[in-house]
N, C-alpha and C positions, 0 to 999 in steps of 0.2 A: 331469481329474485335480486342477486347480487348485481346481475347485469343491468336490471331496471333502476337499481339505486345508484349505480355508477352513471347510466345515462340520465338520470334526473341530476345528478350532480353536475356533469359536464354542461347539460341544459342550462343549468343556474349558473355557472361560471360564465356561459356565452350571454346569457341576458343581462348579468351584472355588468358585462362589458358594455353593452349598449348604454348603461346609465352613465358612463364616463362621457364627458364632452367629447364629442367628435369633430375633427376638423374636416370640412367637406373637401373633397378632391377639386382643386381649382381647374378651371377649363383651360385646355391649350391655347396658346395664342391664336388670334384670328387668322384663318387662311392656312392651307396645307403646304405652304411653300417651303420645300425641303432646304431652300438658301436661308431660311430664318428659323426653323425648328429642326432640321434634319430629317433623316428617314429611317423607319425601323424595317428591317428585313424579316422574313418569315421564319417562323419557329422550325427548328430543325433537331434532330435527336439521333443516336446511335439506332442502326435499323434492327439490330439484334437484341433479344433480351426483353423483359417486361417493364413498361412504364407502369408503375403501381399508382395510378391517378386516384383510385378509390382508397379511402382509408382501411387499415388493417386488411390490404390485400393478403391473400393467403400464400402468395408465391414465395417459394424458399430464398429468392434472391431477386432484387429488382434492380433496374438499370442505375447506375451511379449517377448522383446529382455532382455538379462542379462547385464542391464546398472550398477546394484548395485549386488554383489556377495557374499554370506557368505558361509564359510564351518562350518556347525554346528557341535557341539560335538557328536551329535548321528548319524554321518555318512551322514547326508543328506544335501543338498544345499539349501539355501533360496536365491531367487533373485526377482528383481522387473525390470520394464521397465522405459524407460524415453521418454519424449515428445510423448506421445500416442495422437493420434488425427492430427499428422502432415499431414496423408493423405488425411484430411478434407479440407486443405487449397486449396483454388480454384484460389486465385490471389496473396496474399502477406501475409507473416508470420506475419509482424508487424500489419498489419491491420485486419488480421482475428483470430490469433491464441489465443487471449485472449477470444474468444468465443468458439472455437471449441475444445480446449485442454479438454483432459480428465484424470481423476485421473488415475495413472499408476497401472497396475495389478501385484500383486505378486505371486509367486509360490513357491512350495517346491518340490524339485527333489529328489527321493530315488534310491538306488541302482546305483549311479552315475558312479562308475567305474566298472559296470558290462555290460553284453550284453543286459541286460533286465531292463533299467531305468524305473521309474514310476513317475506320477505327481500327486500332490493334490492342491488345492486351499486354501490357509488360510482364516481364517474369522476374519473379514471382510477382502474381497479380497484386497482392497486399503488402508489398514493400519487403517482405521476408525476415522481419524482426521476430525473435523468440518464437520460432516454429514449435519448440517443445514447452513453452510456457514461460513465466516470468518469476516463477517462486523463489529462485535464488536471490533476485534483486527487491522482490516485493517486502514493503515494510509493514507486515501484518502486527496489529496491537497484540500485545502479550495478554494471556487470559481471556482474549475475546475470541469465540470460535468464528472461523470463516470458511467459506466454500469457494473453491476455485476449481472444482471439477471441469469447468468448461476452459480449457487452456487455448483453445483457438482464436480467443479474442484478447490474448494478452500481448500483441504487438501491434495495436492498431495505430495507422497513421493519423486518426483523428486527434486535432488540437496540438499538432507538433509545430515547430518554426521551420521555414524552408527560405533558403536563399542560394543564390549561384555561387560555385567555386570558380577561380579565375579560368578554367579551361571549359567552362559551359555546362559542366555537369551539376546536377542539382543535390544540395545536401539538405537533409531533412532530420531534425533533431527532436527528440522527445516524443510525445504521443500518449496513448491511453492503454492502461492495464485494468480490464474490467474484472471485478470480482465481488462477492458478498460479505460484508462484515458489520454486524454479525450474520452469520449463516451457518447452516448445518450441513457438515461434510455428508455427501451422499445424497442429500435432498436439494438440489439446486433451484427448484421452481421459484420458491420465494427467500428473500433475505434482504437485507439493507445494503444497497449498492455503493461501492466504492469506486472511484476513478483515480487510478494512481498514475502519475507523470512517469514515463519512461526515461532511462538513461542511453537509449539506443541512439546511434547516429546511421543513417541509411543514405545511400549515394545512388541517385539515378543517373545512368549513362544514355543520353540521346542517341549514340552511335550504334549501341547494341540493344537498345529498347528494353534494358534490364536493371534490376535493382541490386545493390550489393550492401555491404555492412563495413562501417569503419569503426575506429574506436568509441568507446562510450564514454559518457559524462560522468563527473563524480556525484552528481545529484540527479535524482529523478525529476523530470520537469514536464508538466502539462500547462500549456499556454504560455511558453516562453516566447522570447524575441530574440532575433540574432542580427548583428550588425557586422559587415565587412569592414575591417579596419583599412587604414592607409598602406599598412606593410603587407597586406593580403591575408592575414589572419582573419578569423571570425570569432566575435565575442557573443556570449549568450548571457542573458539577464532574465531574472525573474522566472515566472513559472510557479506551480505548487507541486509539490510530492503527492500528497493526499488531499484530494478536493474536499471530501465530505467531513472528514476527521483528521485535521491536520495536527496530529498529535505524534511525538517522536520521542519514545522514553529513552533511547540511548543518546539522544541529544536535544535535551528537553528546551534549550534557548532557542530552536529553531522552531518549536511548537507554537500554533496559532497565528502563524504569518506565511506569506509566500517564500520561494527561496531567495534569501538576501546574497548569497555567495555568487559570484560572476567568475566564468571560465573562459579561457582562450583555446581556439581549435587551430593547429597547425596543419594546412592541407598537404604540406610536404610529407609530414611523418604520420599523419591520419590520427593524431593523439590530441586529448586535452589537457590543459594545465590550468588548475586553481589559481586566482589570483589572491594577493594577501587581504586580510581582514578589512585594511583600508578601502578596499573597492566594493565592500559589502554595501548594500542598499535595499531597502522595501520599496518595491513597486508594484503597480498593479499586474495583473494579467494581462497578457499581450500589451506590454507598455508600448507607448508610441515614441519610438527612438529613431534617430537619424545621425548620420556622420556629418559634422561641420566641415566647412572647407578649412580650418585650422587642425584636422585630424583628431577633434574631441567628439565625444558622442553626446548628443542632445536629447534630453527628455522631455516631451511636449506637453507634460501635466495631463495625459490621457491613458485611458486603457480599457478593457473590458470589464464592465460590472457584472458579476454574477449575483445580482439581486434576487431576493431582499436580504441576503445573509452576509454578505461582505467577505472578506477574504483575511483580513489583518486586523489585529488590535491597534496597529498604528497608522491606519490608512488615511488619516486626515493630513499625514505628511505628503500624500501623493499630489496634493494640490499645488506643491511648488514645482515650477520648471526648473530643471538642474542640467548640469554640464559635468560629464566624466572625462577627466584626463588621463589618457592610458600612459602618460610619461611618469605622473605622480602617482598614479592608481588611486585618485582621490576624486569625491564628488563635491561640487559646490552649487548651493540653491541660488537662484537668479530672481526669484520672486513669484508672485502670483499672476497668473495671465487673466486678462479681461474675458469674462463670459457673461454674455446678455448684459453688458454695460457695468458689470459689477466684478471686482477683484475676487472671483469665486475659485479660480484656479483649474479644478479638475472637471473634465469633460468624459463621461463614460459612453462606451459603444458608439463612438462617431469615429469619422476618419481624421487623419492627419497628413497632409500631403505637402511634400517639400516643393515649392514653387521653383520655377527655372533659376539656376544659379547664373548670373551675370558678372562679367568683369567690370570693375569701376575704371575710372580714368587712368588709374596707375596701372592697370593691366591685372590686379590682384582681385581675386575673389574673398572679399571680406565681409560680405552680408549674405545671410541666409533666411529666407522668409518661409512661414509654415501657415498652410490654410486649413481650418477645422470647423467644422460644421455640423449641426443636428446632435443626434445621440440623446443622452439624459444627463442633467447637471447635477454634480456632487457625487461624491463617493457613496456606498451603499448606505442606506436603501434607494438613493437616488430620486428621480422625479416620476417614473414610470411612463408619464406622457413624453413623447418625443419633443425635442426643442426644434426651433427654428433660428436659433442664433448662430452668428459667423463670428471666428476669431481669426486675427492676423497677428501671429507673432514674429517678431525680427530678432535675430540674433547678430550683433555686430561683432566680429571676431577681432576686428582691429581696436576695439574697447574692452578688451577682456570678456569678451563674450556677454556683453551687456543686453539685456533683454527689453525690447520695447513691445508691448501688447495693446491692442486695440479692437473693439467691437466694430464690425462694419455690416454692410447691407444684409438683411435677413433672408433666409430661404422663403420661397413663395409658399412652400408647405412645410410643417414641422415633421421631422422623420427621426426614428431610431433606427440605426444600423444601416446607413447609407454609404455606398462605396464611392469614392472620389479618385477619378483617374484624371491624371494631367495628360494634356494633349500636347503635340509638338509646337503649338502656337502658343503656349503659355496659358491656354484657358483650362479650366477644370470641369469635368463632366461629372455629374453626380446621378446616380442610379440606385433603385432597390430600397428595401427598409421597409417600415411599418410606423404607423403613428403612435403605437405603444410599444412598451419594452416586452417582447415575447419571451424573455427568459424569466421576468417576474411571473407573467402569467401566460404561458405558451397557447397560441391558438386566439388570443384576445384582440389581436391588432389587425386593422385594416391595412391592407397592402398600399404602399405609395407607388404608383405605377409611372407617376410624371417625372420625367427626367429633367434636369436643371442644368443650366451652363453659367460657370462664374467669368466674368470679363475682367482681366487684370488692370484695365484701364480705367473702368467705372468702378471697379470693386462691387458689382451688383450681380445678382442672380437673375436669369431669365429662364422662361418655361420653355421646354421643347416637346417633340412628340412623344408619347407614352410608351411604354413596353406593353406588350401582348398579356405576358404572365405576371403576377403579382410574386416578386420574390424577397420574401422577409428575411428570415434568419438564414445565415450562413449564404448569403448571395455574393458573386464575384463579377469583377470587370476586369479585362486586360486591353491596353492599347496594341493593335496589330501593325505590322510593317506597312499595312497598305493605308494606314491613318484612321481606320475605323475602329470601334469598339466591340469586343466580345462580351456579351453577357451571359451569365449562367448561374447555377446554384439554386438554392432553396433546400434546406436539410433541416427542418424543424423538429423541436422536442414534441413527444405526444400531447394532444390537447388538455391543458390544465393538469399536467404532470399525471393524467390519468391514463388513457389510451386514445389513440387517434379516432376521431370522428369529424365527419363531414356536415354535422348539424349546423354549426356557426358559419361554415362556408357558404352552404346553400341557402340558409335562411337570412343571414346577416352580412353576408359579403365579407367575413373574416379570412383570415389567411388560409391558404391550402393546408391541410392537416398531414399530406404525405409530401416525400421529396419530389422535387421537379428535375429530370434529368435533360430538360430541353436547354437548346442555346439560341440565341438571337444576335443578330449583328446590327449596331448602330452607325449610321453613316452621318458624322457631324455637317453642319452647315458649310463648312469651308469647302467641302467636296462638290459643291454646286455654285461656286464662286468663278469658274473660269478654268483655263488651261493650268495644268500642275507642271510645276518644274521637274526635270530630269536629271537623275544621277546616272552618268553613262559609265562610270567605273571608279573604283577605288580599292586599295590595298585593304583586305579585312583585317590584316595583324597590323596593329598600331601600339605606339609606346607612348607613354605620358611624357610630358616637357619635350615634345618634338613637335614638328610641323606634319600636316597631313594634307596632300594634294587630292583634290576631288574633281573627277572628270564630271563636267556639267553642260548639258545642251546649250544653255544660254546664260553664262555667268553673270551677265550685266542686270539679269533679272533677279538674281539671287540677293534677298533682304536679310536672311539671316541663316545660320547653319547651327544645328542643335544634335547633340546625342542624347538619347533616352535609354537608360537602362533596361534591359528585357525585364518584365515583370514576374514575380514569384509571390503570389498573393494568397493569403488566408485571412478570414476573420477581419476583413477592412486594411490589413496591413500588408505593407512591403517595406521593411526598414531599410532597404537598399534602393528605393524607389528615388530616382533623381533625373532631371533633365537639365543640361548644361548647355548654355550658349557659348558658342566658340569664337574668339575674335578672328576676323578675317584679315589675314597679312597681305595677300596679294590676289589678283585676278588676272586672266590673260583671256584669249579668244575661245578657249575649251576648258578651262579650269578654274577653280578656287581653291586657295592655299589658306588653311586655317592652323591655329596654334592649339595643342593640346595641352591642358594644365597639368598640374601635379597629381599624385595618386590619392591626396586627400579631397579633391574635388572629383575625379574620376577613378574611384578605387576599381583594381583589377576585375575583370568579368566582361560579360557580352553586353553590347550595345546597339541601338539601332540609330543611323545616321539619317537625319532628314535635312534636305534643304528648303528654305521658305521662299515664297514669292509674294511681294505685297500686291494687294489688289484693293480696288476702292472699298471693299467691305472688310478687308482685314488680310492677314497671311494666308496662303495657301501652300501646305506642306506637300513635298514629293513622296512618292513611295520610298520606303527607307531601305537602305543597304546594311547587312549585318557587318558588326565590327567586333573583333575582341581586343579589348586593351590590356596590355601587359599580360598576356595569356601566358600560363605556365605549363610547360609539358610534363612537370612533376606533381601535379596536382594529385593528392591522395597517396602519395608515395607508392605508385603502382608497381608492383613486383613484375619482374620478368614472367613470360609465360612460363607456366608449370613450377614456379617457385613460390615459396611462402612469403608473404609481405608482412609488415609490421603489425603486432599483436598489442592491444591495448595493456598498460602496465599491470592491470588485474583483470580478473574475469568480470568485465561489466555488461557482458551481452547475455547471462544467464546459459551460456553456452554448455550442453551437458558432454561434449566431447573435448578435442584438444584445444579448441578455440583458435586454430591457425586460419589464416586468409589466404586464399588461392589465388595465383595470379591469372590473367586470361589464358586460356588454353582451348583445344580443338572443342572441348565439351561445355565449357562455361566461360563466358565473357564477362569482363568487368571484375569488380573486386567482391567477390563473393564468397560467403561463408560456406563451410562444409556442411552438407544436407544430411541429416541423420537418415539412415536405412529405414526407420521405422516411419517416415514420411512418405514412402513410396506405396504405390498402389498394390493391393493384393490380387494375386492371379485370380482369386474368384469372381473379379469384375471384368473378365474378358480381355484382361492386359497381361503380358508376360510378367512374372513376378519382378518388382523392382523397377518397372517402367511406369511411364505417365499414362493416366487414361484421359483421352479427350472428352470433354463435356462441352454441350451446347447450353447458352443461357447460365452457364457459371464460368469461372475463370479457366482459360483454355490449358493452362498449365497446372491446374489444381492436382495435388498428390494426396488422395485419400489415405487416411491412417489404416495400416494394417490392421489395427485392434478394432476397427469398426466394419465388419463385412456386412453384406447385404442380408437382413434377416427379416422375415414376414413381410416382404414387399417394400421395406423401408431401406434405401441406401444412406448411411450416415456420411454426412458431408460436413466435417469439421464443427460439430456443434449444432447444425440443423439437419432435419430430415427431408430427403427428397422422396415422395411417396412414388412407388411405380414397381415394375417387374421387368424381367428381360422381353416379355411379350408384351408389355404395355408403354408407359412412358419413357423408360429407360431405351428401349428399342426404338423408340421415334425419335429419341434425341441423337442415339448413334446413327441411324439413318439419314437424318437432317445432316449431321457432321459429314457423313461420307458425300452427300450430294454436294454439300458445298465444296469440299475438297476436290471431287470430281470436277466441278465447274472452274477451278483453277483459282478458288478464292483463297485468301490468305489464312491459314489455320487459326490465327488470332484474332481475326476481323469479327 
């Protein structure tokens, strides 16, 4: 009976969605000419594991979707999932997900833009935060019973911030600790969910394909943003510590709002330092932030809206564009940006992209422009229906960071949650999203498959070839060295906050209820305009305020030279995203020499180098060469092999042991925390005591808790059950694993 009631409710929600005015999907431009609309490649996905296409798939673990996506400097792509375990909700997300949520899986994909991509599983698969729970750091409400019996979801990568360190490692800050509050200890099936932001800082090393832990923040943060500063440090802004019930009795002035305090991370020491109270500011979740060419941080009056509840009692102030000066450690409001022709200010759940920085006649980079489009208008409760408006904001650093804002050409289709990708030609590619806000009402939107392209010369959008799959909530896109765009993601909340159902998808064409682990590569029109220029050689190690000599096949054909920072994106944002046009100093018969600006224009980190050739249709980019600008060999304060590295000033990791951090050695590579013995596999699972048991269709390095042996045909795996026995599924998994190993395949593939 309960199931019938819920199904009726979900059907009613879907039917109600139809009553909302629907903007019909516009047709693609006439003709299939890829020189006009580009070209979509075929869908592809990880070959092992389960693509849980159907709603509420019973699989214990599904293939991860690329909710967060990183273009690594070694040519590979790192990604991880979001909202894992949503398929296990049987009745209601709020009542059940605090118990069934799983730490999200990460993957590394190689040969991304080839016909033969391959996958490996990083170690540990989930980033390795809080392997024994987050109880020491959790801010449980006093006198309110809670349940955190399931501690295997206390260190989730979901809703963290990510950016590159100067040496090409990826730093991931914050994330999610799931529990129930109120909840009944010992009875975890139902209880009111809480999503608490983490203090953890994880670091992924592309060279070792492994995760490690660094110093923790002073505040737990869910949905924070990070910005690399001109001096190579990283600053973190906003986030919320408790999403559902933001009440903090021990610091009551912080209640009812997001984290106002800001902090700075030093890559050399691996530690965080809080800024003074003058640096405090109320900002939305995942605030749209960018580093200006004068070294200040710009807030582009946008962020994620968690409609319809809002996040702060003072959220009206989010409508003002603002600038933070790290020297004075103070903020200055710059005015209300134009949105849809009115000075409305705030844009929710839309992208904000910094357009290519160009030097003026004096050689200085004094203007920065920011393009934003789509989303919903205003702070919570917002407009629900996606917007088609586009805003161009300009900050003039030569005039005290003066703001000029104007509304320009509309999108061809309104969309909420579209991802903007800046191409090496200065065009902006827009992909993904839905026509309605699917956080207000999950599963009620129609996917917007139509891609669009913004032209900086005309300031207008044109329609492109559509995507195959509809990717709405948690879609991603990254620029590849080939000049193509990798598309992925889609990890939605269960339908109507009840449970996953395909009813609306099949009957009404609404968004897919389950996560989508597939990828697709888009080839922009410029790849069909003629011969591409070719970079024949360049020193990958470069310094700011210096010249760079680039070997080029035909230097006279080079119309411009740009560097684009490698992408590290989640939830539509990459605060370090930037493309910089470099002034040409000289050309000879085999090379072009350009000038690299200072570290406020190109902060330390990895960049892709493109040279462009002008054609009668527009610029054509080369295949990129990888650069490191101002790379530091002491990033993370890495200790010598076998020695202990820096420890946070206080225990910010919830570490039950001594909290030390070990340097790279024969057994563990990178900056990893000691692993408790309790996280080793028991001998009862056919592995020697204390060693890892390889599993297929689950992370290859998973360590099963010794406290959860196989009983009654169920092998407990970190909070979920894998049904089977040694003579059944378990044996088949082991045989498949051995067969793959015998075939010479990577054990993590």
